[in-house]
N, C-alpha and C positions, 0 to 999 in steps of 0.2 A: 905740388900741393898734397899734403897728407889726407889720407881717408879719415872721415869723421869718426869719433869714438862712439861705438855702439853701446847701448844699455842693455844688459842680458840678465834674465832671471832663469833660474833652473828649477825643474820638477823632477822629483824622484818618484817613479812608479814603485808599487809594492813589490814587484819582482826585481827591483834593482836598476832597470833600464832608465835612461834619463831624456827628458825633453827639455829643449831650450827656447825661450822666447826672447827675440831680439828687436830693438827699435832704435831709430836714430841714424840708420845708414843708407836705407833704401826708400825711395818714393816719398820724399819729405815734404812734397807740396800737398798731399792728400791730409785731411784732417787727422788721420791716423794710419799708421802703417806698421806692421810687424812681420817678421820671419819666424815662423815656428819650425824647429827642426827636431827629428827623431831619427837616429841613424843617419842613413843617407837620404832621407826623405825630407824635403823642404817645401813649405808653404808660404807664399807671400799674400798677406791679406791687407786690403786698404779699405777705408771708409771715408766718405765725404757726405755731409749734410748741408742742404741749403739753409741760408739764415732765417727765410721767411717762407711760410706756406703760401702756395698759390691760392688766389681768390675762389672761394667756393668749395675748397677741398675740406672734407670733414671727416678723413680718414688718414692712416699712415701709408703714404706712398713708399714702401719699402722694397727695394729690389735686392736680391741676393743672387749673386752670380758666382759659379765655380766651374773653372776650366782646367783642363790638364793639357800642359805643353808636351808634345811628343818628344821634344828634345830632352825633356828631363828624364827620359830612360834611353837616349841614343837612338830613337827611333824616327822614322819619316811617315807621315800620314799615308795611309794607303788609298786615298781618295783620289779622284781625277786631278784635282787641282794641287795636290800635295801640300796643303795647308790645313790648319784647324779650321773646321767649318761650323756648322750648326752644333749645339751641344748633344752629346749622346744621351741616352736613357739613363745610363749609369751616373752621368754628371748632373741631369735635371734631379734625380732622387737625392743627390747629395746636396743640392740647392734647397731642396724641400725640407730635408733634415734640419739643415741650418735655420731656414726661415721660420720653422714651425716653433723653435725655441727662441730666437731672437724677438719675433714680432710681439708676443704678449708682454715683453720686458720694457717697451718704450711706453711712456705715459700716455694715457688714452686721448688726452687733448694735444698731443704733439703731432702735427701735421705737415712738417717740412719733409721734402723729399730726401731720402737716405738711400745711398747706393753702397753696398758692401760687394767687393770683388775679391775672390779667393783663387790664387793661381798655383797649381802644382809646377813647381820650377826644378825640382829634382826627385827622382823616384828611386826607392830602395825596396826590393821585394820583400824585405823583413818588415817593412813598416808601412801599413796601410793608410794612404793619405786621407780617406773618408773619416778615420778615426780622429784626425787632428783638425778637421775643417771647422768644426763649431768652436774650438778653442782659439783658433787663429782668428776668427770673426770676432769674437768677443773680446779678445785682447786688443785688436785694432780699435774697438769702440771704447774700451775701458781707459785708454791713453788719451781721450779727446774730452772736450767740454760738452759733447752731445748728451742730451738728457737720457738716462738709460738706468733701469733698476736692475742692473747686473753686478758683476760679471756672471757668466754662466760658462759651462764646457759641456763636451759630449765626449763619451768613451764607448767603444766596442767591448761587450762582455761576451766571452764564449765559455762553454764547458767542454773541456777535453779531457777524457778518461776520468771523468767524475770531478775534475777540479776547475774552479772557476778562474779564468785569467782575463786580463785587461789588455786591449789593443793587440791581439795576436797577429802573426803573419797570415798572408793569404794560404800558404801552405798548411798551417796548423789550423786555420779556420775550416778547411775541408774536413777535418777530423771531428768538428764540434758537433754535439747533438743539441746545442743551444747557442744562438747567435742574435744578439740583440745590440741595438744602439740607444743609449740613455742619455738624455739631455737634462741638466738640472742646474739650479743656483746652489748656494751653500745651504739654503734652507728648505728648498722644495724640488720635487721632481716636477719637471715641465713636459718631457716627451719621451715616449718609449715606442720602439718599432723593432721588429725582427720576426725570426722563424725558429721553430723548436721541432724536436722529434717527439711530439705527444708528451710533453711534460705536464706535470701536475701544477696547480695554481701555487702551491706553497713553494715549489722550486723556481718558479718565476719571480716570486716576492723576494726570495734570497738573492737572486741575480741582481734585482733592481737595487737592493740594500748594498750589495757589494759594489755596484757601479757608483752609487752615491758617496761612498766613503773615498773613492778615487777622485771624483769631481771636486770634493771639498778642498783637496791639496792643489789642484789646478786653479780653483777660483782664488785661493790665497795667494799664489804666485802672481796672478794678474793684479790683485789689490796692491802687492808689493811694487810690482812694475809701474802702476799709475801713480803711486806716491813718489817713487824716484823720478818719473818724469815731471811731476808736479800737476797732474791733472785729476787727481781723485776728487777734489772739490775746489771751487763751486762749479756747477754746470752752467751752461748758458741759459739766459732768460728768454723766455718766448710768450707771445700772446697769440695764440692761434685761433682762439674762440671767443666769441662775443656772447654774453648771455643776458637775459632779462628776467630778473627775479620775480617781477610782478606776473608776467605771463606763466612763468613756471609754477607758481603758486596756484593760479587759476586753473591751469591744466590738470594738476594734481587733485585739486579740490572738486572739479566738475566732473572728472572722467574715472577716477580710481575705482569706485564702487560699481559703475556700470561695466568697466573693463573686466573686473573681477567676476561678475555674474556671467558675462559672455565666456570667459575662460572655464567658468565652472560647469557651463552647459555643453555637453558632448556635441561636436560638430566636425564636419570635414574641413579640409584645408581651405578651399575657396570660400565656403560659407563663412568660416570663422573670420577670414581676411575682410570679407564684405561687412560683417557685423562690427569689426573693430574700425573699419573706415567709416561706417556711419556715425559713430561715437564721435570721431575727430571732425567730420563735417558738421554735426549738430553744434559742437563747441565753436567752430569758426563762425557760425551765423551771427553771432554777437558783434561782429566787427564789420565796419563799412569797407568798401572797395579799397579806399586809400589806406585804412588801417591793416588791411590784410597783407599788403605788401610787406609790412614790418612785422606783423604778428604770425603769419603762416609759417615762415621758416622756424621760428623759435618753437611754435606750437608742435610742429612735426617732431622736433628733436626731443621735447619734453614728453610727447605722448608716446614715443617710442620706450622712454624710460619707464613710463607708466605701465605699458604693456608687459615688459619684462619683469618688473617688480611684482605686478598682480598676478601673473601667470606663476611666478616662482612661489609666491606666498600661498597661492591655491594649492599647489602641489605639495608643499610642506605641511600646510594644515589640514587639507581635506583628503590627503592621500588619493587624489583623484586627478587624472591626467586631462590634457585639452580634449581627447577623443573619448573620454569616459573610461578608460582602462584604469586598473589598479597598476602601482608601480612594477609589479613582476609580470603583468600579463603581456603575451605576444599577440600581435595583430593576427586577423585571420589570414591563412595561407592557402593558395591553391597552386598547383604546378601541373605541367603537361610535357610529355616527351615526344620524340618523333614528329614534331610539328612541321618541320621543313623537310619535304621529301628529296631535295636535292643536295642537302648537307649529309655529311658522313655521320652526324649525331647533333641532336638539337634539344631544347628544353625551353620552356616559359616557366619562369618562377615569380610568383605574385605574393607580396606580403603587404596587406594594407594597400597604400597608394604608391607603393614602389614596385617596379616591374622590370625584369631583365629577360631578354630574348637572347639566348646564347647558342652559338654553333660551333661544332668541332670539325677541323678538317684534318685528315690523315694524309702525310706525305712521306717521302723518302728522305735520306740524309741530304739529298741535292736541295731540299727545301728548308734546311735548317736555317735558323736566324744567325748570321755572321755578327758576332761581337768582337769589336776591335777597338781596344782602347789602350791607354799607356800601360796598364797593369795587366790586362788579360786580353787574350785573342783565341777564340774558340767558336765552335758551331753549337748554338743552343738549339737542342731538339724539342724542348717543351716551352712554349711561350704563350702569353694571354695578352689580348689587346681589349682595352676598355673604351667605349665611346659614350659621350654624354651630350647628346643633341639638345638644343634649346627648347624643343617642343616638349620635352619630358618635364618641364617645370612650367610649362604654359607661357613661355616666353618667345619673343621673336628678336634675336640678336645675331650679329654677324658671325659667320664661321671662319675662324682664323687659324686653322690647323688643329693639330694635337696639343691641348693645354698641358701645362705641369701637373695639374690636379688628375687629369685622365691618366697620364703616365704613373703618378703616384698610386692611384686606386687600382689600376691594373697590376702593378707590381705587387700590391698587397695581396690580391686574389691569386696571383701566380705562385707566390711564396706559400700561400695556405694549401694549395693543391700539389705543388711539385713534389713533395716527399711521397705522396701516394702513387706516383706513376712508377711501376716496376722497372728495375734496372735491366731486365731482359726485354723490355718493350722495344720492338724493332722500328716504330715509326717516329717520324717528326709529327708533333701535335701542335696545332695552333688552335686556341680558343678565342672567339670573338664575342665580347658581351656588348649588345647595344641596349642602353637604358631607355626604355619607352615611357616610363613614369617614374617620378622621384619626389618621395617625401620621407627621407631617412634612410641612410645606409644603403646606398645602391651598390656600394662595393661588396658588402656582405650578401646581397642578393646575387651578385656575380659569382661569389663562391659557392652558393647553393645551386644555382642554375648550371655552373660549371660541372659540379659533381654529377647532376642528372645527365647532362649532355654527354660526358665522358662515358657514363655506363650505357647510355643509349648507343653510342658509337662501337660498343663492344670492346673499350679499353679496359684491361682487367686491373682497375685501380685496387690497391691494397684494403682500403677502407673508405667509406663516404666520409665527406667533410661539410660541416655547416658553419655559419658564421652569424654574430649577432653584435649589434652596436649598443653599448651601454651609456647611460648618461648619469649625471649627478646634479642635485641642487643643494646648496648649503646655505646656512644663515649663521655667520660668525657670531652675531650678537646672542643668539639663543643657543648656539650649538646644535640645531636641528640640522638633520641631512636626510635626504632620500635618494636612493639609488633606483635608476629607471632602466628597465630593460626594453630593447627594440624601441629606440627613441625616433620621434618624429623629427622633420627638419626645424620646426620651431623649438622643440626641446633642445636640439643640439646649438641653436643659436642663443637660447637664454640661459643654457645650463653652463656648469662649471667644469664639465668633462665630456669628452667624446673618446670612448674607449671601445675599440673594435677587436673582438676576439674569435678566432676561427680554431676548429679542432674536430677530431673524431670522438667517438664515445670513449676512447682511452686517454685522450690528453689534447693539450694546446699544440697547434701547428704554426700558428702566426698571430701577431697581435700589432696594433697601432693604437697609441694612446697619446692624446692631447690634453693637458690640463691647463685650466684658465685661471685658477686661483692659487695663492700661496698657502703654504702650510698644510697641504693634503696629507693626511696622516696614512700610515701603512695599513691601520686598522680599516680605514674606509676603502682603501684600494683592495684589499683582501675580501671584504664584503662583496665589493662589486665583481670580483672574478668568482667567487662563488655562486652569486646570483646569475653571472654570465654563463656559468656551466650549466645551470638548471635550464636556462632559455636555449642554449646550443642543442641540448639533448632533445627539448621538446621540438624544436625545428627539425632536427635530424630524423626524428620519428615521423614527422609529417612528409619529408622527402621520400623516406622508404616506403610509404603508402603508395606513391606513384610508380617507383621502380625500386626493388629492394636488392638488386644486384647486377653487376654488368651483364649484358647480353653475351651469350657464349661465343658469338663470331661477329665479325664486322659485317655491314649491311651489304647486300648484293652488289651494289654499285661502287661500294668503297674498295680501294686498293687492298689486295692480300699482299703479305710480304713474308718472305723467309730470308733467314740470314745464314751464309756459309763462312766457315773460316779454313783457309787454305795456307799452306806454306808461302811465304813472300816470293819464293822463287818462281811460282806459277803465274804471277800476275801479269807478267809480260806476255806469256803464251795465251792467256785469256783474252787480253787486249788485242794483240795481234799487231801486225805492221800498220802504223798509221791508224790504229783502232778498227781495223777491217773486221776483225773477228767479233769483237763486242758488239759492234754496230749492226753486224749481220744477224747475231743472235737476237738482239732487241727488235729487229725488223721481222725476224721469222717468227717469234713467239709473242710479240706485242707486249713486252715488258720493259722495265726501266731497271738497268743494272748500275749500280753505284759500288765502287771499289775504293776502300780506306786502308792505308798501311798503318798497323799498329804494331810496332816494333817488328818482330819477325814474322807476323801474321798478317795475312791479307783478309780483311773483312769484307764480305761480298753482300750487299743488300739487293734483293731481286723483288720487284713490285710489279703488280698488275691486277687486272680485274678477274682474270681466269685463273683458278688454281691449277687446271690442267696445263696451262701454258707455263705457269711458274715451275711446276714439276718438270716440264720438258726443258726448261732453261737449266734447272739444277742438273738435269741428267746430262745436257750437253757440257756444263761446266766440270761435272765429275769426271767425264771422259777425258777432258784435258788435263785435269789434276789428279787423275787416278794414281793412288799409291796403295799397292796390296798390303794387307796386314796379315802377319803371320798368324795362323790358326784360324783365319776366316774362311768360310765357304762360298765358292762362286759357282754360278751356272755359266760354263764356259762353251765356246763354240770350237769344234776341231777344225783346225785350219790345215794341217798336213799329217799324213799317216807314214810312218816309217816301220821298219821291221822291229825295232827296238822300242817303239812306243808312238804316241801321238803328241803332237804340239797342239795345245789347247789356249785359245785367246779368251782371257777373263775379262778384258776391257779392250776398248780401241787402242791398238798399238801396244798393248801388253799381253805377252803370251809366254807359256812356260811348258816344260816337257812333263808329260804323263808317262813315266817309264813302264814298259809292259808288265814289270813286277809290281807295279803299285795300282793295277786296274782292279784285280781280284785277288782274294787270299789264295785261291787255286792257280796252279802254274798254267800259264797260257802259251800256246805255240804261235799264235797270231793276234795281232791287235784287232778287236772286234768293232772297230768303228770306221766310218767313211768320212771324207770331208764334208763339213756342214752339220754333221751331228752334234747335238747339244749334250753335254755331260757335266755332272755335279762334282766338283773337285774341291780338295782342301789345299791351302797354300802352306807348304811346310817350311818354307824358308829358302835360303840361297845355298848353293854348293861352294865348293872352294874357288870356283871360276866365276862366282856372282850370278850364275844362272838360277832361274826359278826352279824350284822342285814343287810337283804337284802329286796329290795322291787321291785316288777314288777308294781304294779298299779300305782306308781308315774310317770311311763313313759307313762301311758295312759291317754286320754282325761277324765276328770271327768265329769260324766253325769249331765245334767241340772236337777233343782230341780223337775220340774214337771214329769220327766221321772223316778225319783227314785221310786222303789217298796215301800209300806208301810211296815214299820218295819225295813227297812234298813237306817233309817234316821242316818246320822252320828252324832258324839258327838256335833259338832258345831251347830246342829239344835235343841238342846234341849232348854226348856224354859229359859230364862235369868232371874237371880234374882236381885234384887235391893241390890247392894253391900253397900249402904248407910245405909240399916237397920241394927241394932244391931243383932250379930250373934244369941244371945239367943232368939231373937223374931221371927227367921226364922221358918216356920212350919217345924216340924220334919219329916214329910213325903216328904218335898222337898229336903232332902239331899240325893245326889248320894251315892249309896252303894259302898265302897271300894272293890277292886277286893279280897283282903285278907280276907274280912269279908263274902264273899260268901261261903257258905257250900261246893260247889264242888271245891274250891281252897284250902281247909285246908291240903291236902295231897301235896306230891311232884309233880312237874311239869313233865309231860310225856317226853317233850324234854331233861330233864336233864338225861334221860335214855341213850341218844345216845352220844357216845364219839366222 
């Protein structure tokens, strides 16, 4: 049997590289299946959607799953079972990036279960699979009859050496000062997320525009593929919602004005919720118990629409927000540091009804987070964990492990702060943010609390970072729009944009944007960014009132750390047979010693609570690894005295000869030292036999000529000869006698007898 003929579409990137989309060969029982390939990287994406929605479901049950097969890179998983297990954080983050673009593109009344599965089946280090995941998912849906307002695609945009590039390799991405993922349809930007090295708002807009042009080409290829498959139109019919127009009209007529007035009256979250609920309950009193069974579900749906529209119009018309603020006003802020005596650094950050309790823990390289994926394998020395317990929103719900949302919010805060950790920082740093209250942008509260906690811990961050969440309300009919600074949870829910921006006083360090409406212009986006900058700087100033700079040192109970670098050849001597020497040092000095080989260098981390013990550990290691430096001065110990000089130990196991002629400028008849005496010497290098040469006299002032005793005249004072005279014409008596020609030097040297 011959293999089926695949249908293939090609995409040409602006730099000449090619992406192919293939369908008709693999996974043909799925509703849609494609293989996206760039270089040697291949992704298989499939989609299946149920024909009908489950009873009572009034939302889109969409699941996006992204998994990396280790065989794709010729690797075997490093876990105990040697098979792919739960998804890594990196896989979860890719799932979220795809989900956030796909979800708003399905019709709002489509409630059938949809499952999108993306698998990395071949990996090429020159082509990052995350950059292709959105394209693969969208293409799989585009060739089906599933209702979908796409296609869409996602691209990674980086700026390397001042030039914007699309979908770079991992190696090139490491050189970038801007790294964002952009998701869009051919008409609108839907999602932006990434990190930057303190760039300006205008630079970010330029990168987004660049990404959109690349995406338009990829969307066009998907449309061509759908036409060739014959699935561009029509889409399947569905009836997933029942409506009652009579009840809809009654709800709007009876409740809109009342809801508008409640929205217009400043109130707290719980109070506002109770007031809205009272309006709905009042409306429902007109129905009997039997009628309520039919009317109440419809009334709740339509009342939610009333709430949303009334609050939006109130913001657009009155320029007043639900809590009484103007669009630009930031909620009241208070913060505190050093709240947790047991942590190495801690902070509370509270903005309005959102609160983060954040702690910093300092560790050694042994505490690093091991990241092991198909594409990368390294020890992560700075990481942040974000926890969102149900009590933070006044809910009681089951705890089922770390959610994808928690992974995503933690990653955003981590990226915001990571660039501010100095490269010479010796510690592994873990930040934990526990959200204790939430009503709008707890991830940005985490960034602010993280900055304070790092400074409280004595981590010498380059600059403090703050973050803000921006919202947007638009009215396509009138053209009105209002950009909102520091949004509430309700404003996030009812608004058209959730735009989180973090940065220092000098520029943006990270962002995350989700846009819920089509046709958002770049002008509106630019206004949101400028307004976000003003808000960020206001919040930053509030942070600095609590703590304006990192503490000069870590806390007394925090580990202190020093880093040494030694030639790799010494590592074995430091560890000792079976680890005997390093273990004994750790026991004697109550320190933790971690050794890492980096090329020809051994990097040694020494950590402990006592600086004295750390210094003692360093001294012990230096004894093992001692390499004298020519020209350096050492305080040595006389270990043996001979007629011709003294042997001086400048370190354990390292000694050299201080010749009698090198002790003083004057001639000595006897070595003036006893064994055990300490003497300061300078290491002059090695002689022809690789023996160390030491000198004391070069550290002393040389006597003036008139003070020199006769007979002690140094070599430089001998009569000078005319070098222009032919050698054969020089008087024979003028020639200095060579040392080897002297009778007393015909035998072995005395110092050769000392081992």
